[in-house]
Every structure is written in structure tokens, then in C-alpha cells.
VMD Tcl script that draws the C-alpha trace (Angstrom):
set ca {
  {196.95 79.72 -17.07}
  {193.23 80.27 -16.69}
  {191.19 77.14 -17.47}
  {188.13 77.84 -19.57}
  {185.34 75.53 -20.61}
  {185.33 75.42 -24.39}
  {182.96 72.45 -24.68}
  {179.48 72.70 -26.13}
  {176.71 73.76 -23.80}
  {174.17 71.12 -22.96}
  {170.66 71.87 -24.19}
  {168.07 71.97 -21.46}
  {165.17 73.18 -23.55}
  {163.56 71.21 -26.33}
  {163.04 72.76 -29.73}
  {159.52 71.36 -29.96}
  {158.21 72.75 -26.68}
  {160.46 75.61 -25.58}
  {159.25 75.72 -22.01}
  {156.79 74.14 -19.62}
  {154.10 76.79 -20.18}
  {153.92 76.06 -23.88}
  {153.89 72.34 -23.16}
  {151.03 72.82 -20.68}
  {149.10 74.92 -23.18}
  {149.56 72.29 -25.90}
  {148.36 69.58 -23.54}
  {145.25 71.58 -22.61}
  {144.51 72.25 -26.30}
  {144.99 68.54 -27.05}
  {142.60 67.49 -24.26}
  {140.03 70.12 -25.30}
  {140.20 68.93 -28.92}
  {139.94 65.31 -27.78}
  {136.71 66.17 -25.95}
  {135.39 67.98 -29.01}
  {136.23 64.90 -31.09}
  {134.30 62.75 -28.62}
  {131.26 65.04 -28.99}
  {131.48 64.95 -32.79}
  {131.72 61.16 -32.77}
  {128.80 61.03 -30.35}
  {126.71 63.23 -32.62}
  {127.61 61.80 -36.00}
  {127.93 58.08 -35.41}
  {124.60 56.33 -35.45}
  {124.58 53.11 -33.45}
  {121.39 51.22 -34.34}
  {120.62 50.03 -30.81}
  {117.69 51.50 -28.96}
  {119.37 51.15 -25.58}
  {120.12 54.21 -23.48}
  {123.82 54.99 -23.07}
  {124.94 53.24 -26.25}
  {127.27 56.09 -27.20}
  {129.12 55.73 -23.92}
  {131.46 53.16 -25.36}
  {132.91 55.63 -27.86}
  {132.68 58.74 -25.69}
  {134.25 57.15 -22.61}
  {136.98 55.47 -24.68}
  {138.12 58.88 -25.93}
  {137.84 60.52 -22.49}
  {139.69 57.66 -20.75}
  {142.40 57.81 -23.41}
  {142.89 61.50 -22.65}
  {142.76 60.88 -18.90}
  {145.42 58.16 -19.03}
  {147.79 59.94 -21.42}
  {147.76 63.25 -19.55}
  {149.48 64.07 -16.31}
  {147.11 66.92 -15.50}
  {144.82 66.38 -12.53}
  {141.88 67.92 -14.39}
  {142.38 66.16 -17.74}
  {138.89 64.63 -17.88}
  {137.26 67.94 -17.01}
  {139.17 69.71 -19.79}
  {138.12 67.03 -22.29}
  {134.50 67.16 -21.15}
  {134.67 70.95 -21.32}
  {135.63 70.59 -24.99}
  {132.63 68.33 -25.55}
  {130.36 70.67 -23.59}
  {131.50 73.67 -25.61}
  {130.34 71.95 -28.79}
  {127.10 70.92 -27.10}
  {126.24 74.57 -26.55}
  {125.61 74.85 -30.28}
  {122.31 73.67 -31.71}
  {123.95 71.05 -33.93}
  {125.44 69.13 -31.00}
  {122.96 69.80 -28.19}
  {120.98 66.57 -28.71}
  {117.82 68.46 -27.70}
  {118.76 68.67 -24.02}
  {119.81 72.08 -22.65}
  {121.37 70.43 -19.59}
  {123.81 68.24 -21.55}
  {126.78 70.62 -21.22}
  {126.35 70.71 -17.43}
  {125.91 66.96 -17.24}
  {129.05 66.28 -19.25}
  {131.12 68.75 -17.22}
  {129.88 66.97 -14.11}
  {131.06 63.68 -15.60}
  {134.52 65.15 -16.13}
  {134.72 66.41 -12.55}
  {133.57 63.05 -11.18}
  {136.03 61.08 -13.31}
  {138.94 63.30 -12.24}
  {138.00 62.91 -8.59}
  {137.60 59.14 -8.90}
  {140.89 58.84 -10.80}
  {142.67 60.83 -8.12}
  {141.01 58.84 -5.33}
  {142.23 55.57 -6.85}
  {145.72 56.96 -7.53}
  {147.41 54.50 -5.17}
  {145.82 51.52 -6.92}
  {147.41 49.86 -9.92}
  {145.85 51.06 -13.17}
  {144.23 47.88 -14.41}
  {141.81 47.27 -17.21}
  {139.09 46.39 -14.71}
  {139.63 49.56 -12.66}
  {139.49 51.84 -15.70}
  {136.38 50.05 -16.95}
  {134.78 50.40 -13.52}
  {135.61 54.11 -13.29}
  {134.27 54.75 -16.80}
  {131.11 52.70 -16.15}
  {130.29 54.48 -12.91}
  {131.03 57.84 -14.51}
  {128.82 57.19 -17.54}
  {126.10 55.90 -15.22}
  {126.04 59.45 -13.85}
  {124.06 60.62 -16.89}
  {120.75 59.01 -15.85}
  {121.46 60.01 -12.25}
  {121.97 63.66 -13.24}
  {118.87 63.58 -15.44}
  {116.83 62.07 -12.64}
  {117.92 64.84 -10.27}
  {117.28 67.52 -12.88}
  {113.84 66.03 -13.59}
  {112.94 65.99 -9.91}
  {113.85 69.63 -9.41}
  {112.64 71.10 -12.71}
  {109.62 68.88 -13.45}
  {110.87 68.34 -17.01}
  {109.86 65.06 -18.69}
  {112.42 62.29 -18.31}
  {112.87 60.68 -21.71}
  {115.86 58.71 -20.46}
  {113.66 56.70 -18.09}
  {111.25 55.44 -20.75}
  {112.80 51.95 -20.46}
  {112.08 51.83 -16.73}
  {114.17 52.89 -13.75}
  {116.77 50.08 -13.87}
  {117.61 49.64 -17.57}
  {119.10 53.14 -18.11}
  {121.46 52.81 -15.14}
  {122.49 49.28 -16.08}
  {122.98 49.96 -19.79}
  {124.88 53.19 -19.12}
  {127.19 51.26 -16.79}
  {127.76 48.46 -19.31}
  {128.51 50.79 -22.23}
  {130.69 53.04 -20.05}
  {132.59 49.99 -18.78}
  {133.18 48.85 -22.36}
  {134.40 52.36 -23.25}
  {136.82 52.35 -20.31}
  {138.22 49.00 -21.42}
  {138.56 50.26 -24.99}
  {140.27 53.46 -23.80}
  {142.67 51.41 -21.68}
  {143.56 49.26 -24.71}
  {144.06 52.33 -26.91}
  {146.34 53.85 -24.29}
  {148.39 50.66 -23.98}
  {148.82 50.54 -27.77}
  {150.01 54.16 -27.89}
  {152.66 53.65 -25.21}
}
mol new
graphics top color blue
foreach p $ca { graphics top sphere $p radius 0.5 }
foreach p [lrange $ca 0 end-1] q [lrange $ca 1 end] { graphics top cylinder $p $q radius 0.2 }
display resetview
């Protein structure tokens, strides 16, 4: 007598995402769309403060949410690439032709910082600190661009300290908000 297995075969592939390539593609599309959403919110929401970096709270909350939910090592860059793609159009450029490069640089920096702190416990303070330092990169990038291109620096009209400090504070608040949003999703 020849024994045969007549039981049902175990499913190893999900019906929603048939294989890992499709799942990876969906994750990249999600992160890209999340970055585009961050750019749209940045462009359309008017926060009535006249402090530099005030949109960092919303932008960094969305980017940190994507960074913490994704397992990809370049999740922040993909999200910032989505924002930068929208910023190439006239409607979302904010009058600065260097914005797409600046925001892609922010994504690269955040991914590197996130990877560097991989061994540390993901705390609310750490995510706020990473987001604050990353968002503080905007006046730093603009200062470097202004030094090399001799373009006027509108971001330094409040003095040399206020833009860096306010960008850090709003970025820190965005990192904390993104951490809370991530903890509520999980």
C-alpha cells in the first residue's frame, strides 16, 4: 500500500500580495504617495505664524510616520522623493528652485540617522530629536546654497539663530507627532 498525502496544501502566498516583489512595489508606492501628501499639506495648509520652519511639524510627522511603519532602509528618501517630485511643478515649488534637492537631502540624512541609531530603543525623544535635526537641515542647506550661488537668503531674515532654532523646534514636534501616530496605528 502506497501512502499518499490527501490533505489540503498549506498556502504560502497571500491573496492580497502574491509575492514579495509586489509587496515591495506597494510599499514604495505608499511611501511615495505619503511624501506627496506631505508636500500637498505643506503647500495648502496655512499656519498663521511668521516663524521659519512652521510647516515642519506637519511635514516631519508624515515623513516619520512613513519611516517608522516601513522596513525599507530608504523609506524617508522615497517619501521625500515623492514630495520633491511635486515640488518640481510650479504649484508646489514655493518659489525656490532648490527645494526638491533640499528635501531629497533631508530624506537621505534621516535614513542615515535612523540607521545609525538602529541599536537604540525607538523612543519618543529619539524620534523627535532625529526629526528636529533633520528639519534643521533646511536653513543649513539654504545657507550653503546661498554661499556658493550668491542668491539672496530669505530664510535668514530673522537673524542667523532663529531659523535654526525654530526649524529644530517644529521638526522635533513633528517627530513626536509622527511617533504618536505610529503608536496609534500599531
